[in-house]
C-alpha positions, 0 to 999 in steps of 0.5 A: 230229832229233838232240836239242840239244847241251848247250853247257856246256863243260869244258876240259882243257889238256894241259900235261905235256910234257917239252919236251926240244927247248927245253932248257936252257929246260926244264931246270927247268920244263915247256914250257908254263911257259917265259916268252914275250914278256917278261911272259907264259908260253906257257900264258897264250895258250891259257888267255886264249883259253878265258877270252876265249871264255866258257869258265870251267871249265878243268883244266890237266893237268900231269906233268913238272917242274910246280912252276913251272907250278903256281905260275904258275897260282896267281899268275895264274889263281886265280878267286874262290870266289864264282863257282861253275864258274869255275876254272883248276886244275892237276891233277897226274898221279895214276895213277888207272888204273894205275901209269904216267904218261900214255901219250898224249893220250887216256890223259891225259884218260881218267885224269882222266875222273872230272872229266868225270863230276863236272861233267857237261858237254855238250861237252869241249874238249881243247887243247894248252898249248904253242902261240902263237896267239889263237883265239875258241874260241866259233866252234869250239863253234858250228861243232860244234853247227851240224854236230851233230858228235861231234868237231871238230878245229881245223886250219890250211891249210898249204902242201902242199909242207911238209905232210909234216912234220905230221898231215894231215886229209882232208876232203870239200867240206863239211869233214867228215873222211874220212881221216887221214894221219900225216906223209904223203909225198904229202899230200891237198890241201884240195878246191878248193885244190890248193896247201894241205893241212889240218894238225891243231893238236891242239885238239879239241871232243867230245860228252861221252858219245861221248868217254867211251865211246871213251876207255874202249875205247881204254884197254883196247886194248893195241895203241893208243898212246892218242893222239887223232890216231893212235888215237881219232879214226881209230877214231871215223871208222871207226865212222861217227862225224861228225867235222868239221875247223874251219878256223882260217883263218876265226877272227876275234878281236873288235876285231882290228887290220886288219893283224893275222893272226887265224890266226897260230899257231906251234908253238914246238917247238924253240929256233929256233922259240921265238926266231923267234916272240918276234922276231915281236912286235917288228914295228911291226904284229905279226901277233899283236896283243897290244894288243887290249883286247877280247882281253887276254892275261893273266898274273901281276901283279907290282906292279913300277914302270914301265920306265925309261930313264936317261942322256943324254950322248954315247955313254951314252944309255939307249934301246930301238929296235924292242923290247919292255921290260917293267915294272921294267927299267932301261936305264941308258945302254945300247942295246937294239935289236930285242929283248925285255927281261923284267921287272926287268932292268938294262942298264948303261952302254955295253951293246949288246943286239941281236936278243935275248931277256932274261927276268926279272931279268937283270943286264948289266954295263957294256960287255957286248955281247949279240947273238942270244941267249936269256938265261933268268931270274936271269942275271948277265953281267959287264962287257965280256962278249961273247956272240953275237959270236964263234961259235967261242968261243960253241960252247965255252961255251954251247948254240948252236942250229942257226941260231946263237942262243946260249942262257944257262941260268937262274941262270948267272953269265957271266964273261969267258973 
């Protein structure tokens, strides 16, 4: 029999991506630090998942435009030194193995392999920092141990007609991995489910020593792209290592609402996907249950006062319908519909905000009309300005997504044309 696996776990969250498809939201910040859902950052999802799952030793690997992310980690994720081994720490790229930035996901971990040696964990979890999802990672850990796997890959079943856009994992009937397909024209279906294929979520758990050996060998291979999905895992499979796929559709969150979808997962890779994922939260019963006390989504504490709605005269009623309004915001005689309003915003009288995302500290002047917009932090919109009303005018003044969502960069002052 194989020796029991040491369950002490060290987690790495890869948070160094540029996020170029989210520009202008990523002009001054990395993708994982982009605000989401009113009072959160994208990275808060993976960190909350790990903490809620009992994984308390977490390194966040940063690289491009990391100042905003580092400050957020200090504000929201600093643990007391009274709990040894309980930490969330930002680790900037240090070029420990050569004078280059991270060359791929595997090189990112290899350049920080000293941190693994320092902690001597039994298992290493490697997760991305830029997806919207809830996941009980403890289930994946137990699955890794049960299968005595050298590595497990979190996967989500996806309609086979659309799977050609992703990396597809081939499995046998026991869900042991037997092959990898990178954006295949003819994806292999899941056994017994001809209409579905398995798509990799880019989240992995490895046995420690095997991971270190593979990373060291991969670092010396000049023909490698130093990526887990493209290089390291296929090589491990070719060597006869035991690799298993973890079925994310079986994920169960404690105390989850009956109408929630515990396998909800969104890759907010571009502005339209980011907008749609935010809009999902407006539903009466959203698939992603933010209101589960047993699976809290943590973020920075602001000490702002409660949201306030003022004025109640004909044509000047401060109210919000089918919307999220965060602390410190004042809806002063304006109307908010189907929108997400961040913290410390001011919506003045006779305003109309529809199907929009306003981040923190947005000031909207009287009579302004905002429709299908993403408005970044610290934006001032003057009186009677119209955005998202005249597509031709919007195209001349602002960034507009392929689906027609108008994006206002951080710190802008929007005046009437």
